[in-house]
C-alpha positions as CSV (number, residue, x, y, z in Angstrom):
1,M,66.6,53.4,-2.7
2,G,67.7,55.5,-5.7
3,T,65.5,57.0,-8.3
4,L,63.8,54.4,-10.5
5,D,63.5,54.9,-14.3
6,F,60.0,54.7,-15.6
7,L,59.4,53.4,-19.1
8,T,56.4,54.9,-20.7
9,A,54.4,53.3,-23.4
10,D,56.4,55.1,-26.0
11,D,59.6,54.0,-24.3
12,L,58.6,50.4,-24.5
13,K,57.6,50.7,-28.2
14,A,61.1,52.2,-28.9
15,L,62.9,49.4,-27.1
16,V,61.2,46.2,-28.2
17,T,58.9,45.0,-31.0
18,E,56.1,42.5,-30.8
19,A,58.2,40.1,-32.8
20,D,61.0,40.5,-30.1
21,A,58.4,39.6,-27.4
22,V,57.4,36.5,-29.2
23,D,61.1,35.4,-29.3
24,F,61.6,36.2,-25.6
25,L,58.6,34.0,-24.7
26,Y,59.6,31.2,-27.0
27,D,63.2,31.1,-25.7
28,A,62.1,31.1,-22.1
29,L,59.8,28.1,-22.7
30,V,62.1,26.1,-25.0
31,S,65.1,26.6,-22.7
32,G,63.1,25.5,-19.6
33,R,63.8,28.7,-17.8
34,V,60.0,29.0,-17.3
35,D,57.6,26.3,-16.2
36,P,54.0,27.7,-16.6
37,E,52.8,25.4,-13.9
38,N,55.0,27.1,-11.3
39,D,53.4,30.6,-11.8
40,D,51.9,32.4,-8.9
41,P,48.1,33.1,-9.0
42,R,46.9,36.6,-9.6
43,L,45.2,38.5,-6.8
44,F,42.0,40.5,-7.1
45,S,40.8,43.1,-4.6
46,P,38.0,45.7,-4.6
47,A,38.8,49.3,-5.7
48,P,36.5,52.3,-5.6
49,D,34.1,51.8,-8.5
50,G,36.3,49.0,-9.9
51,E,38.9,46.4,-9.0
52,F,42.6,46.0,-8.3
53,L,44.5,43.3,-10.1
54,L,47.9,42.2,-8.8
55,M,50.1,39.8,-10.7
56,P,53.3,38.7,-8.9
57,G,55.9,36.6,-10.7
58,R,59.4,35.4,-9.6
59,A,62.4,33.9,-11.3
60,A,66.1,33.4,-10.6
61,D,67.3,36.8,-11.8
62,H,64.3,39.1,-11.6
63,S,60.9,39.1,-9.9
64,G,58.0,41.5,-10.5
65,V,54.5,42.7,-9.7
66,K,52.0,44.2,-12.1
67,L,49.4,46.4,-10.4
68,I,46.5,47.2,-12.6
69,T,43.2,49.0,-11.9
70,V,40.0,48.1,-13.8
71,A,37.5,51.0,-13.9
72,L,34.5,49.8,-15.7
73,G,32.9,53.2,-15.9
74,N,35.9,55.0,-17.3
75,P,35.3,54.4,-21.1
76,A,32.0,56.3,-20.9
77,R,33.9,59.2,-19.4
78,G,36.6,59.1,-22.1
79,K,39.2,57.6,-19.8
80,P,41.1,54.4,-19.9
81,K,39.4,51.3,-18.5
82,I,42.7,49.7,-17.5
83,Q,45.6,51.6,-15.9
84,G,48.6,50.7,-13.8
85,V,52.3,50.0,-13.5
86,Y,54.8,47.1,-13.5
87,V,57.5,47.0,-10.9
88,L,60.6,44.9,-11.7
89,F,62.8,43.7,-8.7
90,D,66.2,42.1,-8.5
91,S,65.6,38.6,-7.1
92,D,68.9,38.6,-5.2
93,D,68.0,41.5,-2.8
94,L,64.5,42.3,-3.8
95,A,65.5,45.9,-4.6
96,P,63.2,47.6,-7.2
97,R,65.0,48.1,-10.5
98,L,62.5,49.5,-13.0
99,L,59.0,50.8,-13.5
100,L,57.1,50.1,-16.7
101,D,53.7,51.2,-18.1
102,G,51.4,48.4,-17.1
103,P,48.8,48.6,-19.9
104,E,51.4,48.8,-22.6
105,L,53.3,45.9,-21.2
106,T,50.0,43.9,-21.3
107,L,49.3,45.1,-24.9
108,L,52.8,43.9,-25.8
109,R,52.9,40.5,-24.2
110,T,49.3,39.4,-24.7
111,P,49.4,39.3,-28.5
112,A,52.9,37.9,-28.4
113,V,51.7,35.0,-26.3
114,T,48.7,34.4,-28.6
115,V,50.7,34.7,-31.9
116,L,53.4,32.3,-30.5
117,A,50.6,29.8,-29.8
118,V,49.0,30.3,-33.2
119,R,52.3,30.0,-35.0
120,E,53.2,26.7,-33.3
121,L,49.7,25.3,-33.8
122,L,49.8,26.2,-37.5
123,E,53.1,24.5,-37.8
124,A,51.8,21.4,-36.0
125,G,48.9,21.1,-38.4
126,P,48.2,21.0,-42.1
127,E,49.6,23.7,-44.3
128,P,47.1,26.5,-44.8
129,D,45.9,27.0,-48.4
130,G,47.7,29.9,-50.1
131,S,50.4,32.3,-49.0
132,T,48.0,34.7,-47.2
133,L,46.6,33.7,-43.9
134,R,42.8,34.1,-43.6
135,V,42.0,35.6,-40.2
136,A,38.6,36.4,-38.6
137,V,38.7,38.4,-35.3
138,Y,35.8,38.9,-32.9
139,G,36.3,42.2,-31.0
140,T,36.9,45.8,-31.9
141,G,39.1,46.9,-29.0
142,P,42.9,47.6,-28.7
143,Q,43.8,43.9,-28.1
144,A,42.0,42.9,-31.3
145,L,43.9,45.4,-33.4
146,R,47.3,44.6,-31.7
147,H,46.8,40.9,-32.3
148,L,46.2,41.5,-36.1
149,Q,49.3,43.7,-36.2
150,V,51.5,41.1,-34.5
151,M,50.1,38.3,-36.7
152,R,51.0,40.3,-39.8
153,T,54.5,41.0,-38.5
154,V,55.3,37.5,-37.3
155,L,53.2,35.2,-39.6
156,G,53.3,37.2,-42.9
157,P,50.4,38.5,-45.1
158,I,46.9,38.2,-43.6
159,D,43.4,38.6,-45.1
160,A,41.6,40.0,-42.0
161,A,37.9,40.4,-41.3
162,V,36.5,41.9,-38.0
163,L,33.2,41.0,-36.4
164,G,31.6,43.1,-33.7
165,R,28.2,43.7,-32.1
166,R,28.0,47.3,-33.2
167,P,28.4,48.4,-36.8
168,E,29.8,51.7,-35.8
169,A,32.5,50.0,-33.7
170,V,33.4,47.8,-36.7
171,D,33.7,50.9,-38.9
172,A,35.9,52.7,-36.4
173,F,38.1,49.6,-36.1
174,V,38.5,49.3,-39.9
175,A,39.4,53.0,-40.1
176,Q,41.9,52.7,-37.2
177,A,43.5,49.6,-38.9
178,A,43.8,51.5,-42.1
179,A,45.5,54.4,-40.3
180,D,48.0,51.9,-38.9
181,G,48.7,50.4,-42.4
182,L,46.6,47.3,-41.9
183,V,43.9,46.3,-44.3
184,V,40.8,44.9,-42.5
185,R,37.2,44.6,-43.6
186,G,34.0,44.2,-41.8
187,G,33.3,40.5,-41.6
188,S,30.4,37.9,-41.5
189,P,30.0,34.3,-40.5
190,D,31.2,33.3,-43.9
191,D,34.6,34.8,-43.1
192,V,34.7,32.6,-40.0
193,R,33.9,29.5,-41.9
194,G,36.7,30.1,-44.4
195,A,39.3,31.3,-41.8
196,D,42.6,29.6,-41.1
197,V,42.7,31.4,-37.8
198,V,39.8,32.7,-35.6
199,L,40.6,35.2,-32.8
200,T,38.3,36.2,-30.0
201,A,39.2,39.3,-28.1
202,T,36.0,40.4,-26.5
203,S,34.6,41.1,-23.0
204,S,31.5,39.0,-23.7
205,P,30.6,36.6,-20.8
206,T,28.9,34.3,-23.3
207,P,30.1,32.5,-26.5
208,V,30.5,34.9,-29.4
209,L,30.6,32.2,-32.2
210,D,28.8,29.0,-33.1
211,D,30.6,25.7,-33.1
212,D,29.5,24.8,-36.6
213,L,31.4,27.9,-38.0
214,I,34.8,26.3,-37.1
215,G,36.3,24.0,-39.7
216,P,38.2,20.8,-39.0
217,D,41.7,22.3,-39.3
218,T,41.0,25.8,-38.0
219,V,43.1,27.3,-35.2
220,V,41.1,29.3,-32.7
221,A,42.7,31.6,-30.2
222,A,40.6,33.1,-27.4
223,M,42.1,35.7,-25.0
224,G,39.2,37.9,-23.9
225,A,37.4,35.8,-21.3
226,H,38.7,35.9,-17.7
227,G,37.1,34.0,-14.9
228,P,35.2,30.7,-14.7
229,E,31.9,32.5,-15.3
230,H,33.0,34.0,-18.7
231,A,33.4,32.0,-21.9
232,E,33.9,33.3,-25.5
233,L,33.9,29.8,-27.0
234,P,31.0,27.3,-27.1
235,P,31.5,24.2,-25.0
236,E,30.9,22.0,-28.1
237,L,34.0,23.4,-29.7
238,I,36.1,22.9,-26.6
239,R,34.9,19.3,-26.3
240,R,35.9,18.3,-29.8
241,A,39.1,20.3,-30.3
242,D,42.7,19.9,-29.4
243,I,43.3,22.3,-26.5
244,V,46.3,24.3,-25.4
245,V,46.4,26.6,-22.5
246,E,49.1,28.9,-21.0
247,G,49.3,26.8,-17.8
248,R,47.0,24.1,-16.6
249,G,46.8,25.5,-13.1
250,S,45.8,29.0,-14.2
251,A,43.3,27.5,-16.7
252,M,41.6,25.5,-13.9
253,R,41.3,28.7,-11.9
254,E,40.2,31.1,-14.5
255,A,39.5,29.7,-18.0
256,G,35.7,29.7,-18.3
257,N,36.1,28.5,-21.9
258,L,37.3,25.2,-20.5
259,L,35.4,25.1,-17.2
260,Q,32.0,25.6,-18.9
261,A,32.7,22.7,-21.2
262,R,34.0,20.2,-18.6
263,S,34.4,20.2,-14.8
264,A,37.8,20.6,-13.2
265,Q,37.6,16.9,-12.2
266,E,37.0,15.9,-15.8
267,W,40.0,18.1,-17.0
268,A,42.2,16.4,-14.4
269,Q,41.5,13.1,-16.1
270,R,42.3,14.5,-19.6
271,P,44.6,17.5,-18.9
272,P,45.1,20.0,-21.7
273,A,48.6,20.8,-23.1
274,N,50.3,23.9,-21.9
275,L,52.5,26.3,-23.9
276,A,55.7,24.5,-22.9
277,D,54.3,21.3,-24.3
278,L,53.4,23.1,-27.5
279,V,56.7,24.8,-28.2
280,T,58.9,21.8,-27.2
281,G,57.0,19.4,-29.5
282,R,55.4,17.3,-26.7
283,F,52.0,18.3,-28.0
284,R,50.7,16.8,-31.3
285,R,47.6,17.9,-33.2
286,R,45.1,15.3,-34.4
287,P,44.3,15.2,-38.1
288,G,40.9,16.8,-39.0
289,V,40.4,18.4,-35.6
290,P,40.4,22.1,-34.8
291,A,42.9,23.4,-32.3
292,V,42.1,25.9,-29.6
293,F,44.4,28.1,-27.6
294,S,42.6,29.6,-24.6
295,G,44.6,32.2,-22.7
296,V,43.8,34.2,-19.5
297,G,47.1,36.0,-19.0
298,M,49.9,34.9,-16.6
299,S,52.5,36.6,-14.5
300,W,55.5,34.8,-16.0
301,E,54.7,36.3,-19.4
302,D,54.9,39.9,-18.0
303,L,58.1,38.9,-16.1
304,V,59.8,37.4,-19.2
305,V,59.1,40.5,-21.3
306,A,59.9,43.0,-18.5
307,G,63.2,41.3,-17.7
308,A,64.2,41.5,-21.4
309,V,63.2,45.1,-21.6
310,H,65.3,45.9,-18.5
311,H,68.3,44.4,-20.2
312,L,67.7,46.4,-23.4
313,H,67.1,49.6,-21.4
314,R,70.3,49.1,-19.4
315,S,72.3,48.4,-22.5
316,S,70.8,51.5,-24.2
317,S,71.6,53.7,-21.2
318,T,75.2,52.4,-21.1
319,D,75.6,53.1,-24.8
320,S,74.2,56.6,-24.4
321,A,76.5,57.3,-21.5
322,S,79.5,56.0,-23.4
323,A,78.7,58.2,-26.4
324,S,78.3,61.2,-24.1
325,D,81.7,60.5,-22.5
326,A,83.3,60.2,-25.9
327,H,82.3,63.7,-26.7
């Protein structure tokens, strides 16, 4: 095996934008290259003072595995909570082709998935009032900030408000957003009531908002809760809303937002739409009903983006080599 190139977080940012990632995912679903119901389940294993998370994915051209460590005590020590790598393989001979920074790949594809779902749900519903999208986000971590950045890039101007448990965290988030050229203010429940889109990107195991804050046409996107015992959204909202998930199989394994509202047997009788249903038009919103996208993260998403990054990296390397030869 030869030396593998390793793409750092900065390398990934230089090669692909969040808007590109949205397009990669959309194209994979619309073309039928990806069926979310064929995805492999992720695997969890104990690690010293934390957990290993392995996410294998396979496709005709490339396959891959994301290996992530979750160290719950690291933030208090000034170290990253989530670390790891993604290994991309050639599906023909299973030879490793590329290593990528795992956390940055996750930060790239997660908001891309969410914003793809939000965009399609907005297009399937009534036109929002005004040219500026009103957004309320619960959470003050990196995913919350990246989601707002991608929403602005893909969906246009946003009027954003952030809600968090600790005022100092909200202030720090607002300051970081300003440094990144994004105008965000500290929010309140009134911002949620008036929002076109509500995002939840928290680690809370219990619902972070009340059902009566969500209007009849609001789009809600939740991506922070992982595991059947965790739910960011109240069951009342899930039971009255139109529901879209990444994949029905993964949702029945891990989506506490859904499983705390209805049993798996009840969901089997009224299955939610998946992302392929949404982007191909098989899903239809009901008038006067909120729409909820509940995501847990799936292996096919990493694989789609990593495969596209590999193609771009190979093209960039070829161009650089050609330019060097020309001199």
